C-alpha positions in Angstrom: 259.6 26.7 37.6 259.2 26.5 41.0 261.3 23.7 42.9 258.1 22.0 44.5 257.3 21.4 41.1 260.0 19.6 39.3 263.1 17.0 40.1 265.8 16.2 38.4 266.0 13.1 37.3 269.9 11.3 38.1 272.3 10.0 35.2 271.0 12.8 32.4 270.4 15.8 34.2 267.3 15.7 32.7 264.7 18.4 34.3 260.9 16.5 34.7 257.7 18.8 35.2 254.8 17.1 38.0 252.4 15.9 35.3 255.8 13.5 33.4 256.5 12.1 37.1 252.6 11.6 36.7 252.5 10.2 33.4 255.7 7.7 33.8 255.6 4.7 32.9 257.0 3.1 36.2 254.5 5.4 38.1 251.7 4.0 35.7 253.0 0.7 37.1 253.3 1.7 41.1 250.2 3.3 41.1 248.1 0.2 39.3 250.2 -2.2 41.7 248.1 0.3 44.9 245.1 0.5 43.0 244.4 -3.4 42.3 245.2 -4.0 46.2 241.7 -5.9 47.1 240.3 -5.8 44.2 241.7 -9.1 42.4 238.5 -10.6 41.9 236.9 -7.5 40.4 235.9 -8.6 36.9 236.6 -5.1 35.7 239.9 -4.9 37.0 240.8 -8.8 36.0 239.7 -7.8 32.7 242.3 -4.5 32.3 244.7 -6.6 33.8 244.3 -9.5 31.4 246.1 -6.8 28.7 248.0 -4.8 31.4 250.9 -3.7 29.8 249.3 -2.8 26.5 246.6 -0.7 28.7 249.1 1.1 30.7 251.5 1.8 27.7 248.1 3.1 25.8 247.2 5.5 28.3 250.7 6.7 29.1 250.5 7.8 25.2 247.3 9.6 25.3 249.2 11.6 28.2 251.7 12.4 26.8 250.3 12.8 23.4 247.8 15.6 25.1 244.8 13.0 23.7 243.5 11.2 26.9 239.8 11.7 28.1 238.2 10.5 30.6 235.5 7.8 30.5 231.8 8.3 31.6 231.0 7.6 35.0 229.0 4.8 36.1 226.4 6.0 38.8 224.4 3.6 41.6 223.8 3.5 44.7 225.0 2.0 48.3 223.5 2.3 51.7 226.2 2.6 54.6 224.3 3.4 56.3 222.6 6.2 54.4 221.9 6.6 50.7 225.1 7.8 49.1 225.2 8.2 45.4 228.3 6.8 43.8 230.1 7.8 40.8 232.8 5.2 40.1 235.1 5.6 37.0 236.7 3.2 34.7 239.8 1.1 35.8 242.1 3.0 33.4 240.6 6.4 35.0 241.0 5.2 38.4 244.4 4.2 37.5 245.4 7.5 36.4 243.9 9.0 39.4 245.8 6.8 41.4 249.1 8.2 39.7 248.0 11.9 40.3 247.8 10.9 43.7 251.2 9.4 44.3 252.8 12.6 43.3 250.9 15.3 44.7 249.6 13.6 48.0 253.2 15.0 49.3 253.3 17.5 48.2 250.4 19.3 49.5 249.9 16.9 52.8 252.7 18.5 54.3 250.9 21.6 55.0 247.7 20.2 56.2 246.9 20.6 60.4 248.1 17.7 62.3 244.3 17.3 63.1 242.8 16.4 60.0 241.9 12.7 60.0 240.1 11.9 56.2 242.3 9.9 53.9 245.8 10.8 55.4 248.5 8.1 56.3 249.3 7.6 59.3 245.7 9.6 60.5 242.4 7.9 60.3 239.2 6.8 62.1 240.6 5.4 65.3 243.5 8.4 65.3 241.2 11.1 65.3 238.7 10.0 67.9 241.8 8.6 70.1 243.0 11.8 70.1 240.2 13.6 70.9 239.3 11.6 73.9 242.9 12.9 74.6 242.0 16.3 74.5 239.0 16.4 76.3 240.8 14.6 79.5 243.5 17.3 79.2 240.8 20.4 78.9 238.7 19.1 81.4 241.3 17.8 83.7 240.3 14.1 83.5 236.2 15.1 83.3 236.5 17.0 86.3 236.1 20.7 84.8 233.1 21.7 82.7 233.8 22.1 78.9 231.5 22.4 76.1 231.7 21.0 72.1 230.8 22.2 68.8 230.3 19.7 66.6 229.6 20.7 62.9 228.8 18.9 59.7 229.0 20.7 56.1 226.0 20.0 53.8 226.5 18.3 50.6 229.9 19.2 51.0 231.5 17.0 48.1 228.6 18.1 46.0 229.1 21.6 46.4 232.8 21.8 46.3 233.6 24.4 43.9 236.0 24.2 40.8 237.5 27.4 40.2 238.1 27.7 44.0 239.4 24.2 44.0 241.3 25.0 40.9 242.7 28.6 42.7 244.4 26.7 45.6 246.0 23.9 43.9 247.9 26.2 41.6 248.5 27.7 44.9 251.4 24.6 44.9 251.6 23.5 41.5 253.4 25.7 39.1 253.2 22.9 36.0 251.2 24.0 33.1 250.8 20.4 31.9 249.9 18.7 35.4 247.6 21.7 35.9 245.6 21.0 32.8 245.8 17.3 33.5 243.8 18.3 36.8 241.3 20.4 35.7 240.4 17.5 32.7 239.9 15.7 36.2 237.8 18.2 37.3 235.7 18.9 34.1 234.7 15.0 33.5 232.3 14.9 36.8 230.1 18.0 37.8 227.3 17.4 40.0 226.2 20.8 38.9 227.9 23.9 36.6 231.2 24.0 38.0 230.9 22.8 41.0 231.2 18.9 42.8 233.4 15.9 43.1 232.6 12.2 43.0 232.5 10.2 45.7 235.0 7.2 46.4 237.5 8.3 43.5 241.0 9.0 45.5 241.6 12.1 43.9 238.4 13.7 45.5 239.7 12.6 48.4 242.7 14.5 48.1 241.1 17.3 46.6 238.7 17.6 49.0 241.5 17.8 51.8 243.3 20.6 49.9 239.7 22.8 49.6 238.8 22.3 53.7 242.3 23.2 54.3 241.6 26.7 54.2 238.6 26.3 56.6 241.7 24.4 58.8 243.9 27.1 58.9 241.0 29.9 58.8 240.3 28.2 62.3 243.7 27.3 64.0 245.6 30.4 62.5 242.9 33.1 62.3 240.6 32.2 65.3 243.6 30.8 67.3 241.1 27.5 67.8 243.4 25.3 70.0 241.2 22.3 70.2 239.9 21.3 66.8 239.2 17.8 65.2 238.2 17.1 61.1 237.7 13.8 59.2 236.1 15.1 55.6 233.0 17.2 56.5 232.5 16.7 60.0 234.5 18.5 62.5 234.7 19.2 66.5 235.9 22.0 68.3 235.9 21.9 72.3 236.3 24.8 74.7 235.5 26.2 78.0 233.1 28.6 77.1 230.0 27.5 75.6 229.3 31.5 74.5 232.6 31.6 72.7 231.8 28.1 70.7 228.5 30.0 69.9 230.7 32.9 68.4 233.2 30.9 66.7 230.3 29.2 64.9 229.2 32.3 63.3 232.7 33.1 62.3 233.3 29.9 60.6 229.6 29.7 58.8 230.2 33.4 57.3 233.6 32.0 56.2 232.3 29.3 55.2 229.7 30.9 53.0 231.9 33.6 51.4 235.3 32.3 51.1 234.6 28.4 50.1 230.5 28.8 48.6 229.6 25.9 51.6 226.8 26.2 54.1 226.8 24.5 57.4 224.1 21.8 57.5 221.4 23.3 60.2 220.1 19.7 61.4 223.6 18.7 62.3 225.4 21.5 64.2 225.3 21.8 67.8 226.9 23.0 71.3 226.6 20.6 74.3 228.6 19.5 77.7 231.4 17.2 76.6 229.9 15.0 79.3 227.3 14.2 77.8 228.7 12.7 75.3 230.3 13.5 71.6 229.1 11.6 68.8 231.9 11.4 66.5 233.1 8.8 63.7 231.0 6.3 64.4 231.5 6.0 68.2 230.3 8.0 71.0 233.0 9.5 73.7 231.6 9.6 77.1 233.3 10.3 80.7 235.7 7.2 81.3 234.9 5.4 77.9 234.5 5.6 74.5 231.4 3.4 72.8 229.7 1.9 69.7 227.2 4.5 68.5 224.1 2.7 68.6 223.1 2.8 64.7 226.7 1.7 64.0 225.9 -1.1 66.4 222.7 -2.2 64.9 224.5 -2.0 61.5 227.1 -4.5 62.3 224.3 -7.2 64.1 222.4 -7.0 60.8 225.3 -7.7 58.4 227.8 -9.8 60.5 229.0 -13.0 59.1 232.3 -14.8 59.3 233.9 -12.9 56.4 233.2 -9.5 57.7 233.6 -10.5 61.0 237.7 -9.7 61.8 237.1 -5.8 60.2 234.2 -5.7 62.8 236.3 -6.8 65.6 238.8 -4.3 64.4 236.6 -1.1 64.3 235.3 -2.7 68.1 239.1 -3.0 69.5 239.2 0.8 69.7 236.2 1.5 72.1 234.6 -0.3 74.9 232.2 -3.6 73.5 233.7 -6.9 75.0 230.0 -7.7 75.2 228.8 -6.8 71.3 232.1 -8.7 70.5 231.0 -11.8 72.0 227.4 -11.5 70.5 228.8 -11.0 66.8 230.9 -13.7 67.2 227.6 -15.9 68.0 225.9 -14.4 65.2 228.5 -15.0 62.4 229.4 -18.5 63.7 225.8 -19.9 63.3 225.5 -17.9 59.5 222.8 -15.1 60.6 
């Protein structure tokens, strides 16, 4: 057994597998505490908590006895801003997903590239936009030299993730039969079509998505030798002084995604243009000398602004030039529109 996948428990000399780390009562209770943050008023969460110890011990026993089976997903649609089909797992299953995430995340995250920003501790939207802006200033000599950007979006990414490919990537770093068996159960619990797809919203889906696209990251950084590459989930940006070079990179990436990952670029969301025209990335538009809010994001804020979500919106606005927008939102929230 590989030392990446086991640890020795102090005191008894007992060797424990990743699976037992996930299934341990201590890990399940820690996962519960992390999962419930911000969800205290949710009816299903409160119902689970009412009989918390019995629910967690029963989950522990089901895992150890290999009798665990996922509950059916609850499907619904959200508009944020585009229509998305969300599949919500039961509270019990989401606690297990969190327990799995707690153990697997540190194994995989240390291998991810620095400029992958989605669902990672210490990364996120704002850091991605900030570092992209810094890179643009550097490569363009503070906007004085012409620089181009290749911006891409992967078509129906979560629905298209191939389970066999993903499972093979996980096996590359997890050498634990029981852990792999549990991951297999999680993967098979949801299929958009035969052997493909991950449900939006699961914390395990976020980790699995990064594991899947790390193959693209490694290809772009180490095979194609791209210096300025930034990815957040299925959106990514490449900077270069040469428009022709970016065209060739796009072709190489398109071929890699198709042949190795069974993915396709979204034909209507791939373009090459000068960075001076603005880069639309993660809800912001990066322009010479300033980062501003995307127009559609601004409209959505004005439509939904109230005293409850205003602090969250203020946090988004603090990362761009938006003094007037902030002032207008405060007025709207104050009068209750």
